[in-house]
N, C-alpha and C positions, 0 to 999 in steps of 0.2 A: 535452144538447146544445142549443145556441142556433143558430138559423138566421135570418139576416137582421139588420138593424140594429134597435137598440132605438128606441122612440118618443121617449125622453127620457133625456138624460144630464145629471147634475148633478156639477159639479166644485167643490170647496172649495179656493180658492187658498191657497197658502202662499208665503212669500218665496222659497223654493227652487224652486217649480214654476210660479209665475205666468206667466213668459215662455213656457214650453212649453205650458201650458194654454191660453193665449190665442193661440198661434201654431200650431205643428205639430199639436198634438192637436186644436184646433178644426178646422183644415184637413182632417185625417184623418176626423173625424166628418162633416164636410160632404160630403166625397168619397164616403163610404160610406152616405150617406143617413139619418143620424140626424135625426129630424124636428125635434127641439128640443134646444137646449144651454143650460144655465144655468151662469153663473159666480158663485159666491158668494165675496165677498171680506170675510173677517172683520176685516181691518185698517181698511178703509174703511166697513164695515157696509153693504155694497151688494150688489145682485143685478142681473146683466144677463141678459136672456132673449132668445135668438136662435131665430128660426123659419126653417126651410128652405123657401125659396120660389124656384121656378125654378132649383133646384140650387145656390142660394147662400143663406148665412145673412143674415138681416135682423134688426137689433135691433128688437125689438117692445116691450120694457119695460126700464126702468131705475129702480130705487127704492133710496133710501138710508135707513137707520135704522128708519123706521116705514112702515106701509101694508101693503097686500095685493098679492101677485103671483100671477097666475093662469097656469096652463099652457094653452097653445094645443093641444097634442097630447093631453093627458089631461083630459078634461072633468071638472070638479068639483074638480080638484087646485089648491088655493090655499094659499100660505104667508103667514103673518103675520110680518113682519120684526121686530116688537116682541118676539115670542116667541123668535125665532131669535137675536137680538143682545142679549137681556136680560142 
């Protein structure tokens, strides 16, 4: 059984789910207190990182194709985009 919201949710966008993931799903996670929300877009080779601040998501990182993206909520969790989008 899971109680409470997770610290981090990562969504991988697809053509059929992108609108839902960026809209209603993001709003639902925000409302329910998910601390951090990542959107990975394989088509654009990009990652957006949102952090929950004052009950609203703020975009704290955006990276395309290469570079490192770090989690705010999970100390030490870092993704290398070159390895993801290789």
